[in-house]
C-alpha positions in Angstrom: -3.7 -16.1 10.1 -1.1 -14.1 11.8 -0.3 -9.7 10.7 2.6 -8.5 9.2 4.5 -5.4 10.3 6.3 -3.2 7.4 9.8 -4.0 8.4 8.5 -8.0 7.6 7.0 -7.1 4.4 10.4 -4.7 3.1 12.7 -7.5 4.4 10.5 -10.0 2.5 10.4 -7.7 -0.6 14.4 -5.8 -0.8 16.2 -9.0 0.7 18.4 -5.9 1.9 19.7 -8.0 5.4 19.8 -11.6 4.6 19.5 -12.9 8.0 16.1 -11.2 8.5 15.0 -11.7 5.3 15.3 -15.2 6.3 13.4 -14.9 8.8 10.7 -13.0 7.1 10.5 -15.3 4.6 10.3 -18.5 7.3 7.3 -16.8 9.1 5.5 -16.2 5.9 6.0 -19.4 4.3 4.6 -21.1 7.4 2.0 -19.2 8.1 -1.6 -19.7 6.4 -2.1 -16.6 5.5 -0.5 -13.5 6.1 -2.6 -10.3 6.8 -1.0 -6.5 5.1 -3.1 -4.0 6.9 -3.4 -0.5 5.3 -1.3 1.3 7.5 1.1 -1.4 6.2 0.4 -0.4 2.6 1.1 3.2 3.6 4.4 2.6 5.0 5.7 0.1 2.5 5.3 3.3 -0.4 7.2 5.5 2.0 9.4 3.0 2.6 10.6 1.9 -0.6 10.0 5.4 -2.3 12.6 6.7 0.2 16.0 7.8 -0.5 17.5 4.7 1.2 15.4 2.5 -1.4 14.8 4.9 -4.2 11.8 2.5 -6.0 9.7 4.2 -8.2 6.1 4.2 -7.7 5.4 1.9 -10.6 7.3 -0.4 -9.4 6.0 -0.9 -5.5 2.4 -0.8 -7.6 3.7 -3.4 -9.6 5.0 -5.9 -6.5 1.3 -4.9 -4.8 -0.6 -5.6 -7.7 1.4 -9.6 -7.3 1.2 -9.4 -3.6 -3.2 -9.1 -3.8 -3.0 -12.0 -6.0 -1.4 -14.3 -3.4 -3.5 -16.3 -1.7 -0.6 -16.2 1.0 -1.3 -12.4 1.7 -4.9 -10.7 2.8 -5.6 -7.7 3.0 -8.5 -5.1 4.8 -10.3 -5.0 1.3 -9.0 -5.6 -1.8 -11.2 -3.3 -3.9 -10.6 -0.7 -2.0 -6.8 -0.8 -2.8 -7.3 -1.9 -6.5 -9.4 1.5 -6.3 -6.4 4.1 -5.1 -3.7 1.3 -7.3 -5.7 2.5 -10.5 -5.8 6.4 -9.3 -2.4 6.2 -8.3 -1.5 5.0 -11.9 -2.8 8.4 -13.0 -3.0 10.8 -10.8 -0.4 13.0 -9.1 -0.5 12.4 -5.4 0.7 9.7 -3.4 -0.8 5.8 -3.4 -1.7 6.7 0.6 -3.9 9.8 -0.4 -6.1 7.8 -3.1 -6.0 4.8 -0.4 -7.6 7.5 2.2 -10.0 8.4 0.0 -11.4 5.0 -1.6 -11.4 3.8 2.0 -13.5 7.1 2.6 -15.5 6.2 -0.7 -16.0 2.7 0.5 -17.4 3.9 4.2 -20.1 6.4 2.5 -18.4 9.1 2.5 -19.5 12.0 -0.2 -15.7 12.8 -0.8 -12.4 13.7 1.4 -11.5 16.8 2.2 -7.8 17.8 2.1 -5.1 20.8 2.0 -3.3 18.7 -0.8 -3.3 20.6 -4.3 -2.5 17.5 -6.0 -5.6 16.3 -5.3 -7.6 18.9 -7.0 -8.7 16.7 -9.9 -9.1 13.8 -8.0 -12.6 12.2 -7.6 -14.2 12.2 -4.4 -11.7 14.4 -2.9 -12.3 18.2 -2.0 -9.4 20.7 -1.7 -9.9 23.4 0.7 -8.6 26.8 -0.5 
C-alpha cells in the first residue's frame, strides 16, 4: 500500500495536467492499494471547491462516494467518512467540520467545541458563544 498526497489525487480526478495525470494514473494502477488519509480528504474538498476548480460540494461528495466503493482506495475509517458525508448533505458547514466531529465522536468525545456558528444545529457540536 502507498499513501497519496492531495496533489496526486486532484490530478487523478481532474486531469488538468496531462503529464501529471498520466503519472498519477500509473502510480495508482501499479499499487495494490492507495491510502487517502483524512487530511487529504479535507484538502481535496478545499482544492476542488476553490476558485481554480469550482466544483460543487455535491459533485465532490459523489466522487468521494465512488472512491469509497473502490477496492483500490483505502481510508482511515470509512464509517466516520460516511457519517461526515451524510451530515454534509443536509448541513450548512463544510465537509471538514463534519469529518472532525465524526472522528472526535468515534474517539469517544461527547461533543466537539467550536466557534463556527454554522454548526449550531449540528449534533455532537457545542458552539461557544
